[in-house]
N, C-alpha and C positions, 0 to 999 in steps of 0.2 A: 800623472799620478806620482806619489812618492813610490817608488818600486820596493821599498824594503818593508812596505805596511801591507799586510794581508786585511781585507775586509771579511771578516769571518763569516758574517750573514750571508755572503754569497755562496758559502759552502755549506749552508744548511737548507734542507729541502722545506717548502712552504707546507704548512698542514693543510690537510685535504679540506675542502669547502664544505660547510654545513648544508649547502644547496646543490650538491652534486648527486646526479642519479646514477644508478647501477647501469652502465652503459655495456651490457654483457659482449656484445658483438665486437666491440672496440677494444676491450679488455682481452678478449680471445686472441685478437689479431697481435696485440701488444705482448701476449704471452710468448708468441713466436720469437720475439727478441732473444729468447734463451739459445736458439738454435743459430742465431745470426751473429757474426762478429760486429756489425754495425746496423743499428736501426735508426732512421731518420723520420721525424714528424715534421713534414712541410706544409704550411699553409701560411696566409695573410695572418693579419693581427685579428684577434677577437675569435678565433676558432677553438680556443680552449685547449692549447697544446700543454700548457703547464698545469693546468687543472687535471687533464687526461693523466698525465705523468704522475702526478701526486696520487691520483686515486689508484693507480696501477700499482706504484711503489708501495702504498700503505696496505695493501692488500696482498702483495707478494713477500714471499719469505726469504727473498735474496738479500744479500748484503750490497749495498749500493753508496756510491759517493756521490754528491750532488754539486754542481757549479753553476752559478746563474751568472752568465757573461754580462758586462756592461760596456758601455761604449768607451770607458776609462781604460779598457784591457786590449785596446786596439795595437798593442806590442808585443813582441813575443815574450818579454821578460815578465811583466805583470800577468799574462796569460798563462805561462807555464806555472809560476809561482801558486797562482790560485788553483789551477788543476793539481798540482803536487798536493798542495795543503788539503784540498777536499777530498783525496783518496788517504792521505795521512790520518785524518779525522776518524775514519772507519778501519784502517788497518795501520795501527800506530807504528809498526816496525818497517813501514814503507820507506825505502828510499834513505836508510840510514847510510848507506855507502855513497850517497850522492854528494858531488862535490859542492864546495860553497858556492852559493848563489852570486857572490860577487866577481865570481870567475865568468860570469856570462856577459858579454857587453850589451849594450842597449840596441846597437846596429851590428849585430853579428854577421860574419861572412859564412858562406856555405859549409866551409869545412868546420867551422865551430857548430852550426846548427846540426850538421850530420853528427857530430859526436855527442851532442846532447840528446838527439833523439834515440840514439843507440844505449847510452846510460839510462835514459827513462824507460825504455823497452825492457832492458835487463832488470830494472827495479820491478817492473810488472811481473815478470817472470819469477822474481824472487818471493812474490806474495805467497805463492803456494795454494792459494784458495779463491774459488769463485767471487768475482766482483763485477757489479754493473757500474760503468762509469758513465754518469748522466751528465750532460752538458745542455743547459737551457738558454736559450736566446743567441744562438751560435751566429745569427746574421749580423750582430754589432763587430764582429772581427772577420767576417767572410771575405772581406776585400784585403786582407792582409796576407800577402804571399808566404812569407815566414810560417805563420800560423797554419795556413792550409798545408804547406808542405810538412810540416813536423807532424801534424794530424795524420796525414796520409800515411807517412811512414810508420806511426805509432799503430795504427789500424792494420796495416800491412802486416806487421811483424809481432803483433800483440799475441800472447799465449792463448791456448784454448781456454783457459779459465776467465778471461777477461773479455767483456762485451761493451760495446759502446752504445749508448742511446743519445741521439742529438736532436734537439727541437730548434727549429729555424724557420724564419720567413722566407729565406732564400735557400735554394738547393745548391750545396756545395759542388762546385764543378772540379771534382777531383778527377786525375788520370786513373786511379785505381777503381773507379766506379764500374766501369765494364767488367773489369776482373772479378771482382765482388760478386756482381750479378751472375756471371757464368759459373762461379763457384757455389752460388746459391747462398752467399754469405752476407748478402745486403737485403734488408727489409725497408722498403719505403711507404710511409702511411700518408696519403695525400689529403688533400683539403676534402674531398667528396667523401672520404672515409670519416673524417673528423666532424662533418657536418650531421646535424641532428635529423633523425628520421621523424615522420608523423608520430609513431608510437612514442618515440622519445620526448617530442614536444609536448604530448598529453600527459605523459608521467611527471614532466618538469612542471606543468602548470597545476596538476593536480597536488604534488608534493611541496611546491613553493608558494603558491598563493590560493590553494585550495578552491581552483577553478575547473570545472569539468568540461572540456571542449567537446564540442560535436565532431562529426567526422568532417563536416563540411568547413567549420572552423580550422581544425587541424590542418586540412590541405590549404586554406587561406594562410595561415600563419607561416607554413613552410613557402608558400609561394613568395610571400612578401619578405621573408627572413633568409630564404635560400638556405636555410638550416643552420646560419651563422649564430654561434652561441651567444656571443655578447649581445647580439640583437634580441634574441629570444628571451634572454634575461631581462633586458630593459623594458622590453614589451610587457612581460609578466609583472614587472614593478610598477608598470603605469595603471594596472587593475585598480590600484589603491585610488587613483584619481580621476579615472574615467573608465567607462565600461568597455569591455573587449570589443563591443559592436563598434564604438566610436572609431577604435583604431583600425577596425577591419572595413570600414566605410571611406576612409581616405586613401589618396592614391598611394602606389607603391612608392613611387618617387619621392613624395612628401615624407613618407614614413623613413625611407631609407636615408633622406637628407637629415631628418631629426636624429635617427640613431647614430648616424656618422658623427654627428656635432657632439652627442653625449659622449661617445667613445674617446674622441681625441681632445675633449676638454677635461678628461678624468687622467 
């Protein structure tokens, strides 16, 4: 991509879904992000990481920046530029002392990378106000050494007023992870915590398609979807075309195949 162009929509948080339910337990867990330097939401596709984050941020009073990473950002320069701009959108004075972007080469040496992360951290320190830095879809750049290195350094030396929340299909393999865990500065929210419970499934069906599931039906839906948010949503949508009993009578493998095809064709 052209490195001097910021795609501004990547730095705007999505609006909360009209069909998301109040997941009180998950929201309570995410509230702990205010006590951790870094929070990571880690799961496969379709578990509602982005939806969960937008719901949390919509109801939270904290100032936050948002950056949705794309596969075009798999180089340090576009990544840093978008991250920088996302923070500047909510803290206009952020980084006014930052050097010109054209001074950062596309393939920087370690000396240059170390200089830039120090400048970035100093800009974070100069903000003087609490900010959540949210990075969605980090897995698109998780394979890039330079990006992982600079993220580690920024998290390690971030001031107490700055917290990072990262959503990713892969769990970053950072050297700093063990240190953060020992210092109780790292919170990891895993797939099983993002999965829907039977009670949440029941509420979703009631609010989304006005279907009241029995206890047996709730258990069956949980069994065949494994709490996978996208599959529950697709299953609920099919209520308009076939009765729930129809979907509950077909094999788990057939339903999973159907739902998977629906997810990856959209």
